[in-house]
C-alpha positions, 0 to 999 in steps of 0.5 A: 859279218852275218853274210861272211858266216853264211858264206862260210857255212854254205861252203862247209856244208857243201864240202861236208855233203861231198864228204858223205859221198867221197870217203877221202873227205871228212864229213863231221868237221865240215858239218860242225863248222856249217852248224856253227856258222849258220847259228851265227848268221841266221836263225832261219838258216840254222833251223833249216840246217838242223832239219836236213838229213845230213845233220840228222844222220851225222851230228844229231846223236852228238847233241842229244842227251842220254836218257 
């Protein structure tokens, strides 16, 4: 099951990355799906995903608590 989550995460990350360049394709839903799948597949892959610029630019502000 971990490999299925990893595969779905990579596909959705790729589509989210393409969505950054193409305005027709939404970015946020694909990156959210990738984050969910990566968290289920492997801690190492999830940590890599959280450190990417795509995550930091498009999703990081959604999960930070206001101070």
